[in-house]
Structure formats: structure tokens, C-alpha cells
N, C-alpha and C positions, 0 to 999 in steps of 0.2 A: 481354309476359307481365304478369300481375298477381298480387298476393299473394292467397293463399287465406285464408279465415276459418279459425279453429281447427277448426270442425266439418268443413269441406271438407278440411282437411289430414288429419283422422282417417280420412276415407273413402279419400283417396288413399294414405295409408300402408298401409292394409289391401289396397287394390287393387294397389299395387306389390308387396306381399308375395305375393299370389295370382296375379298376372299377368292373370287374367281371373276374373270372378265375377258371380254374380247378386246382387241385393239381399239375398236370404236368406243367401247365402254370406258377404257382408260382415257381416251382423248376427251371425253365429256368432263372429266375432273380437272382438266388443265384450265387455268385462266387465259383470257385473251392476251396476246395473240397465241393461239394454240399451235403446237408443233405440227408438222405435216404427218399425215397418216403413215407414210413410208418411213419417216424418222422413228416413230414409236414402234412400228413393226420391226425395224432393224434392231432397236434396243432390246425388244422382247426376244428376238432370236439370239442375240448376244447373251442375254440372261439365261436362256436355255442352255447354251453351250457352257456357261459358267456353273450350271446346275443349281441355279437359284429358283428357277420356275420349271414347270412341266406343262404339257398341253393335253387336251382331249379333243377329239373331233366332234363337231356339232354342225350338221348340215354340210355346207360347202366350206365352212371356216373352222376356226379353233377357239377353244376357251382355254385361258391360261390360269394356272393355279400356282401359288407359292410352294416351293419345296423347302425353303428355309423360313422358319418363323421369325417374325419381327424381333421378338425377345432374344432369339439366338444371335441374330446379326447385331443387335444392340449390345449384347454382352461381348461379342467379338470386338466391336468398335471401342467399347469402354476399356477393354484390356489393351488394345492397340494404342489408344490415346495415353493410357497410363505408362506403357512401356516406351513409347516414342517421345513423349513430351514431358513426362514427370519422372523419368529414370526409375520406374517401378516403385515409386514412393507414394504410398497412400497419403502420408502426411503432406507431401508436396502438393497433391491435388486439392486436399482440404484447405491448405494455406492459400492456394490460388483462388478458390471460391470465396474464402473469407475476405481476402484483400479486395476482391471485385464486388463484394456485398451481395453476390448472387445467392450465396448459401442462406443469408438472412431472409431473402425473398422466398426461398423454397421452404424454409421452416416457418 
């Protein structure tokens, strides 16, 4: 698996929430100013090439569905973060959240 760009993550977050969507459906969930239809369509095609989503034909267009579950990508990102920023140390990540007081807010 590979990391997604911020723009790709935004599309995936919307698609995970909807479970299936057209490009037009995805656009509805963006705040103003919305990206151009062609921009989102291009990102969707890139995500298909990366095997994060798949499509099925509907009328003249396509409906897109996630191939990778949000939890699967989240687990991948958590592992990547631990390896890249915390030297694979669970204690280092806990210490980080303790210092920033974010862990207290979660508990």
C-alpha cells in the first residue's frame, strides 16, 4: 500500500462516508469553493490506478466504490507514522501524546 496525497485522502474520506458515489456525489460533500468536476474526476482515476477504488457502470456514467476499507488505510497510516516519526517505539508515541495533553482529552 502507498500513502495518499492530501487531495486523494479527501476523495477517499468522502467515498468511505458514502460507500458508493458518482463524481457529482463526491463534489456535493466539499465545502465552498468546491474543486472543479474534472479535478475530482482525475483524482478518482488516479485512485483507481492505485487500486484504492473500483467502479461499476450506471447509465452513461460510473459509480465508484472503495476497494480499501477506511480501517485498513488507518492501520497502514498508524504503522507508517510509528515507523517514520517514532522509531517504531510505542512508548515514544504515547509520550508524545502525553506531552501534548491530547491523550488526556481522548481518555
